[in-house]
N, C-alpha and C positions, 0 to 999 in steps of 0.2 A: 691468405687466413682465412679459413673456414667460417660461413655464420650456420644460424641455428634459431629460427623461429617456430615458438610452440604456440597455436592460435587455438581460439576458441575454447578457451578455460572457462568451465562454469564456475568456480570460484576459485581465486587467486591468492592465500594468503599470504601478502609479503612481508611481513614481521618487522619492515620496516620503520622508523621515527615514528610515524604517522600513524603507526598498528593499521595500513590500509585492509580491506579488503574486497576486492575487481572482482566486478562480474562481465561475465563474456570479457576474459583480459586476454592478452599475450605477452611471450618475453621475446626480446630478440636479444641473441648471442654472439660476440661477433670474436673469433677466437675461444680462448675459455672464458669469456666473462662478461658476464649482462652489461649489455651497454641500453637496453631500452625496457621500459615497464609500460603495460597503460592498458587502454583497451585492443582490441582486435581491430577496428577499423581505422584504429591512429596509427598503428605501427606498421613498418614494414611490411609488405606483401608476400615478397619472396624471399627465399636466402639458400645456401648451398643445397640446407637439410630442413624439412616443415613436418611438423608434426601438428596434424590438426584431430585435437581434444573431440570435436562436436559438442560442446556442452554437454560432456557427462564425467568430468572430471574435478576434483579439487586438486589442485596442484598448490603446494607449500614447501618451502626451505627444508633439505633433507636433513635429517635428524645426526645430534651429534651424540656418540658414546662417549663416557669418560670414564669408562674405567670395566677393565675387563682382563680374563686369565684364557686365551685362545686355547692356549694347546689342554685344558681339561674339557675339549667337547671329545676326549676320546677315554676321557672317563666317565660319562655322566651313567646315573641311577647304579653306582658300581653300590652291593646287597647292603655290605657291611657299613656302609658311609650315609646310609638312607636315613639313620633314626639319630643322626649325630649330632651337636652344637659342635663351634665352631674349634677347638682346640683338640676334640678328641674325631673330629673329620679331620680334618690338616693330617692328624697322626694316622690316623688309618688308611690316606690315600698317598702318604708319602715316599711309601716301599714299592707303590705301581709307578709311579712317577720319577723313578730313578731309575727307570729301563727305559726312560723317553731317547729317542732318537733324532738326527736332525730333518731325517725324512718324517717325523714325528710331528715336529715343531713344523712345518711348511703344510703338510699334510691338512693336518690339527687348524691350521690358523685360518687356511683357506675355505677349510669349513664352515669356520665361525666368520667368516667375513661374507660368507653367501648368506649364510640365516641374518646376518645382519643387513645386507640390501637388500636382501628380499623384503624386508618387514623397514625399511624407507629409511638406515643409517645410509649418510654420505661421507662422515668422516668419523673416525675411531680412533681411541690411544688405548693401546693396549700391554700388560705389564705382564712381563716374564724374568722370571727371577729365581728359577731353576737351571742348571744346564751341566746334564749329567753327559758322560759318553761324550760325544761328536755335537753336541745341539750349540750354537751359537742363535745372536741374536739378526745377524746376515741371514740366514734362513726365513724367518718371519717378515724379516722386510723384501724380501725376493718375491716372497711366496704373496705378498701384499699390492707390489708393482708387477704382477700377473696378473692378478684379478682386477684391479683399478682402485682400489678401496684408497681414497683421504688417510693416511695414517700418520700418529705421532708413537712411535716406535719407544717404548719405557725398558731402561738394561735395570732394571730389577736386579738382585742382588739378597744373598744370604751368608751370613758370615759366624755368626752364633749357632753353636751346633748345641746337643745334650749336653755332652760334655764341659760347657763352659754355660749353662744354665739354659740354653734356650728352645726351641721349641722342635726345629727340624733336627735329623739326623745328621751326624756329622759328616757321613759318606756326602752329603747335601751343601753343602756350606762350601766356598771358595773362601782363597785366602784376599785380603783386601790389599792389598797392594798390588794384587793383579784385577782385582773389580775394578780402582781408579783404572790402572793402565788401561783396561779395555770400553771401560770408558768413554777415555779420551781417545781411541783410537775410532770408535765409534761415531763420537761426534764430529772427528775432521774429517771422517770417509762419506756421511750420509748428513747429517744435519744442514736444510739449509733454510735459511731464516725470510727468504723472500716471500712476497704478498702472492697469493695464492699458491704456495709449495705445498707439491703432494706429501710432501716428508720431514718431519721434522724427531728429535732427539729430545729424550725425556729421564735423569736420570732418576731411581724409584728403586733405593733400598726395600726392603719389603717390608719388613714391620716391627715397632719396637723390642717383639720377641725372637725375633731373629738376627738383627743387627748390633751394631756395637755404638753408641754415643759417637763416638770419632769415626764412626763411615759416615754415619748422618751425617756430621760438622766436613767432612772432608771433599762427600758427594756437595752439598751444599755450594761451598768453597770451589771445586769446581765447573757446577754449572752454571754460575755466574761469571766466569772469565768469556761464557761464549756468549754472543747474542741471542739471545730467544731459548735459551737451554734451558726447559724446566723441570723442577722438584716436582714429585709424588709418592706417596706410603700410602698405608695401611692404618688405621689409627679409632681410638675409640669403637672398634666395632661392636662388643658386648663386654656384659660387666666384667670377666674373666680377663679381659683387654685390659679394663681399668684397676683390677689388682693387680695384674704383673706391674704394670707402670707405678701401683703404689710400695711395694715390694722389693723392684730391682734401683728402683729411681727416684723412691721416695715425694715422687710428684702425679696426677691426675695426666693424663694424655695431654691435654691442650697446655699445661706448664711443660711438660716433656718437649714438646714438639718448639716450643718458644726458647728452652734451654738448649737448643740443637740446632737453632739460627731458622729455622722452619714456619716462621711464617711471612707472607708478604704476598706481594699480588705473581709473582711470580712460583707459587707452591699452591696442591692442591693435596687432599686429604681423601682416601677414599670412606665413606658408609658414618662415619662421626654420629654412629646411634647413641650412642652415651656421652656426648661432648656435654660436659659443664654449659649453666647459663653465661658465669665469666667469659669461658672461652667462647662461645660463639661469638658473645662483645668483641673477644681481641682478632675474632676469625672478620668480622666484619672492619673495625677499625685498619688492619691492614691490607683486607684483601684478597683472604684465603682463601681457596674455591674446595669447595665439598661434591664430591660425585655420589648423588645418593642410588643405592643400589636395593629397589624394595624387594622385587621378587626374593634375592640372596636373602635378605635378611628376615624376610618371613620363614624359609626354607629350614635353614639356621638357628629358628625360634633366637632370633638375636636382638630384635627389640625395631621400631620403630621412629626413623631417624625425624628426628623435631624441624621439617622443611618448611614452616611457617613461621616459625623462629628463627632461621637460620633467612630466609629473607627480608623478613620485618627486617632485619639486622645487617642489611644489604650486605651479605656472604652472598658472593657467586658459589653459584649451585646449577649445575648439571643433571642429568642421567647416564647410569650404567648398569651394563646388564648384567656383567661381576662375571665370575668364572662358567664357565658350563657344566661344572659337574656341586657348585652351588646353587642354581638356577637351572639347569638341564636344559635350557633353552639360550636361546640370542637374538630376542622379538622386540626391539626398541621401542616400536607402536605400543605391545603390552605392556613394556616398562612403565611409559610415560603413564599408559592406565592405573595400572597400578598406583603408582606414584601418587595420584590425582585422587582417587577412592581413598586410601592407607591415610592421606593427610586430613580426611573429612574424620576417618574415625578415629584415627591418634588423639584430635581433639574436640570428638563429637559433637563437631560443628560441620553443616553444612556447606557453611561460605568460607572454609577454612582454607578453599582451595577451586579456582573455575577450570574450564577445560582451556582456556584459552589463557591462563597462565601456567597452568604446566606446559601445554604447546610452546610457549615462551621458553623455558625451562630448558624443555628441550630439544631445543634449536638457537638461543639468542646465548644463554643459558651455558650451555657446554663447550659455545664459540669464546664464554666469556671466561669459563674454565679454565681452558686450554691456550687462550692470551692471544686468540684470534679475532681480528677487527673483519674477516674477507668472506665471511661463514657466517651461516644463521638468520639472511634475510636475505629476500629477492629484491633487487632496487641497483643500479646502476653501477658500476666498480665493485659489485659482489664478484666472489666468483662462482660459477653456473653451476652451481649445487641443489638439485633440485629434485622432488617427487610428486608423481599423479595418483593418486586413489580414484575407480570410477564410484561413482555415487549411485549408479543403475545395481550394484548389486544388493542380494536380500536383506543384508543386515541393515542396511542403512532407510529400508522401509520405510516410511510413516517418519522419518526423522527430519525431510527438508525444510525444512523451517527454522531451521539452525545446524545448517550440511558441515558449518566449521567444528560448533561443537561435537557433533554426531561423530567426528575423528575420536573423541576419545570417548565421549558414552557408552558407545556401540562398540563392536570387537572387530578389530581390524586388524589382520592376520599379516598379509601381504600387498604389496602396492602394483601398480598396475607399472611404471615408469617413473626410472630413476636416470638421472643425469648425473654426472662428478666430472667435475673440469671439463665440463662441455660435451660430454661425450656419455651417450648412450648406453645405462650399462645395466636394466633393464627395460625389456621391449615386451609388451603383453602379455606382464608375469614371468620372464623367463631372463633368465641370466644369460650375456649376448658372451663373456670374456673367458666363460669357461664352459667346459661337461659337466653337469651336475650328477648326472648320473654315474660317472666315474671316477668324482670324489668322493662322492658316498663309497663305491664301494671297496677303495683304495683306503678310507677314513675306517670302516667296518672291520678291513682284513689286520691295523696297525692297530688298533684299539682291543679285538680279541689278541693279539701277542702281546700286548702289554699286559692283560690281565693273565695270561694263559701264554709263560713262555714256554714249559717246555713240548 
């Protein structure tokens, strides 16, 4: 079993129980698991692979992305959707997404993953909820296995089309028995609930305005019949979302989630911008998680999620990039910075969020939301997922008096090194698992065809 030594780390942000920040530190990895953490002098001096960071890098746990739609990298900045709110944005883009193919799913997933990995993400959950033409979740899973991202694949679904009062066109919805049968197939074929697993499955009916209450209940029942299969959906994203729930179910979104059995430690909801105070308390009591997607919520003018209030009520909170057609990028370091700043803006309080708190949300918080106790910290027994950022870069000039806080206060666009499951996937700022220029060329060709089919 191979060993890895990363030594002479300027500052190691462990995110361990004591929140240690170690100077001149080192990490020793055996196989794919962290075995020792400490000063460089105290750790072994040799290993099968040695990376000497020469006192120039901050190392921290890999960031965890708790909500995304990878396929949307193909429809970034579509002119007709640039100035839309959520419902109009969806209705504008559905016709383009209806042309999606299996190849498009595969290539778009790798494009999103590449961006995420270069910006410090080592674990991601993706929510694929439409399956036109020959598309399957298998395509996305195969793409992630090839690129090397630790992955939580969400089998999304839509079953209530326009003819039944839903938002999506009827051509994009599936029969509920088909959805449940395919969900079971995917769980039994791919789900790995073991420690340090690289692939887990989630069941994720898309939203209150695109699936039935029966599908929500049956999906919860199916997921809970398997160990470690979690539940995910969109909830309370904007005021129209709240209005839809009141008009169609006679309940606000938090009560709707409770009515269909979607509260609990095995559930997390995306956005929750318009979650009521009573619902926040229910989420906290039940351990129901939230994926906070600040950039998308700004882009679609949905509002600012009450992150400080969620955290104060012990609600598990992680960071999500959200779809690349409502964010137009997949940069998790940027997302963490925006979450930090928006928390202060929302409460008009500079103490509402600290840099270290949002780093904890982006690492440990995301791990908790995804139900993982093996990622999010650098400590013995944890998965060997960590990233390194060169602090001699110009954005950090003048910021060395608190280089850890500088990761959030200053603008960091990319990482220099990333290890996932003990494997170096970013080396001196370059992906090691795929040829990025070739991927970009393929991606642009498919994106053009999606918007210009003739």
